[in-house]
N, C-alpha and C positions, 0 to 999 in steps of 0.2 A: 665853295658851298656844295653840298650834296643835293642831288635831285631825287634819288630814290635808293632804297635798300631792299634786297630780296633775302628772305630767310627760308630755307628748306625745313619743313616740319613733318613729323611722323604721322600726325592725325590732324588733318586740315580742319575738320569740324570743331575739334577740341580747341585748337589754336585760335580759330576765328572767335569762338565764345570767350576765350581767355583775353585776347587783345581787345575785343569789343568792350569788355568790362574794365580792363586795366587802363586803357587809353582815354576813356570817356572823361575822367576828371581833368585831363589835360586839354580838353576841347577837341580831341582827335576823334570825331564822331562820323565823318563821312566814310562811306563804304562803296567799293566798286568790285564787281566780279568780272574778271577778264577771261574769256574763253580762248584758250591757247590755239584753237584751230583758226582763229582770226589773224594770227601772227604768222611769222615765217615757219617753215617746217621744223617740227620738234619743239616749238614754243610751249612751255607749260601753262596750264590753267593757273590763274593768280587770284588772290583775294587781297584787295587793296584797302588801305586806311589813310585818311588824311583830314585836312582842315582847310578852310578858306578856299575851297574849290581846287585844292592841290593834293593829289594822292601821291604819297611819298614812301610809304611803308608797305611792302608786299610780302605775302606768304605764298609758298608754293609747296606742293607735295614733293618729298624727296628724302635723300639721305641726311640724317641729322648729325651734325658735328657741333654740339652745344658749346663746347669750350672754345670753338673757333670764332665766336662773335661776341662782341659787347656793343650794345646799342644804347646811347644816351638820348633821352627825350627831354625837351625843354619844358619847364614849368614856369608859370608867371608869378609864383609866390611860394613861400614855405608851406602854406596851407594846401596848395595844389600838390606839392610833393607828398605831403602826408596823405592826402585823399587818394592819389594814384597808388601809393604804397598799400594803403588799406584795401583798395579795390583789387589790386593784383593778388594780395594775400588771400582775400575772400574768394578769388577766382581760381585758386590752386597754386599760386607761386610758392617758392621756397625762399625764406628770408636769406639775404646775402649782405645785409647791412641796414640796420634800422635808420629811420629818418634822423638827420642831425647834421651839424656842421662837419665838414671834411677839412679839419684844421691842417692836415698834411698837405693840402692843396692851397687853401686860403681860408681865413676865418669867415669870409662872406660866401663861401661855397657850401650850399645846403643841398643834401641829396639823400636818396634812399636807393638801395640796391636789392634786386630780387633775381631769382632764376625762374625762367618760364617753364612750362611743363616739359619742354625738350632739353632744358639745361642751359638755354641761352642766357647770358648775363644782360640784365636790363638795369638802367639807371634813370631815375627821375631826378632832374637837377634844376635848382634855382641858383643862379649866380647874380646877386643883386647888382653888381657893377655892369651887367649886360642889359639891364632893364631901365 
């Protein structure tokens, strides 16, 4: 199980606005700002996102390598996948796979894929057998 993920982004303000909108339909609505000076030398400032008092997705300013990362977010229903996809698109995402069954994985695997403003691949996924 993963504890956290950091993504380097080119425009922190733009990315915070994008992820605030895109992750809200998934219930990922908690936000934390971490001042890097409170960490060890050289620690970056971070913008965190989470749910249920657990911050697990972090943004930091830095060099973008959009094709280097794919992040999958859990949805609790197909409707939640649809809502996250719509919110991401409205916030400036690029379509990378409309909501629907991913039959090449499993007929019960429902997902939507977008690219964030820096080109990172995001997937909103509902796997009925995991709920």
